C-alpha positions in Angstrom: -128.3 97.8 -204.4 -128.2 96.4 -208.0 -126.7 92.9 -208.1 -123.9 94.1 -210.5 -122.8 97.0 -208.3 -119.7 96.4 -206.2 -120.2 97.3 -202.6 -118.1 100.1 -201.2 -116.5 99.7 -197.8 -117.0 102.6 -195.4 -116.1 103.2 -191.8 -118.3 105.1 -189.5 -118.0 106.0 -185.8 -121.3 105.6 -184.0 -122.1 107.1 -180.6 -122.3 104.4 -178.0 -126.1 104.6 -177.6 -126.6 104.2 -181.4 -124.1 101.3 -181.5 -126.1 99.5 -178.8 -129.3 100.0 -180.7 -127.8 98.7 -183.9 -126.4 95.7 -182.1 -129.8 95.0 -180.5 -131.6 95.3 -183.8 -129.1 93.0 -185.5 -129.5 90.4 -182.8 -133.3 90.6 -182.9 -133.5 90.4 -186.7 -130.6 87.8 -186.9 -128.6 89.8 -189.4 -125.3 91.5 -189.2 -124.8 95.0 -187.7 -123.6 96.1 -191.1 -126.9 95.0 -192.7 -128.8 96.9 -190.1 -126.8 100.1 -190.7 -127.4 99.7 -194.5 -131.1 99.3 -193.9 -131.3 102.3 -191.7 -129.4 104.5 -194.1 -131.6 103.3 -197.0 -134.7 104.1 -195.0 -133.4 107.5 -194.1 -132.6 108.3 -197.7 -136.0 107.2 -198.8 -137.7 109.3 -196.1 -135.7 112.3 -197.2 -136.7 111.8 -200.8 -140.4 111.5 -199.8 -140.1 114.7 -197.8 -138.6 116.5 -200.8 -141.4 115.2 -203.1 -144.0 116.4 -200.5 -142.5 119.8 -200.5 -142.6 120.2 -204.2 -146.2 118.8 -204.4 -147.2 121.5 -201.8 -145.4 124.2 -203.8 -147.2 123.1 -207.0 -150.5 123.2 -205.1 -149.7 126.6 -203.8 -149.0 127.9 -207.3 -152.2 126.5 -208.7 -154.5 127.5 -205.8 -156.7 130.5 -206.0 -158.3 130.2 -202.6 -156.7 132.5 -200.0 -157.5 130.2 -197.1 -156.0 127.2 -198.8 -152.9 129.2 -199.8 -152.4 130.2 -196.2 -152.7 126.6 -195.0 -150.3 125.4 -197.7 -147.8 128.2 -196.7 -148.0 127.1 -193.1 -147.4 123.5 -194.1 -144.4 124.5 -196.2 -143.0 126.5 -193.3 -143.3 123.5 -191.0 -141.5 121.3 -193.6 -138.8 123.9 -194.0 -138.3 125.1 -190.4 -139.9 122.5 -188.3 -142.7 122.9 -185.7 
């Protein structure tokens, strides 16, 4: 978060198991539970962005590839990214 940006207060309801894990992580790292939740959200957003970039990289490779075997492999990888295993 940029130092000039004002934090926005949000309320979330966590399932009990998730709340226990957050509390445990906070205790282990000696930070607040809010800080742990922020770190987890940031990590999730970064992971989602990397996944999106990987998808577009594969789509570009598919468009540029002239090898049928490589095209099939890339299509299968794109399908896994889109629909899961």
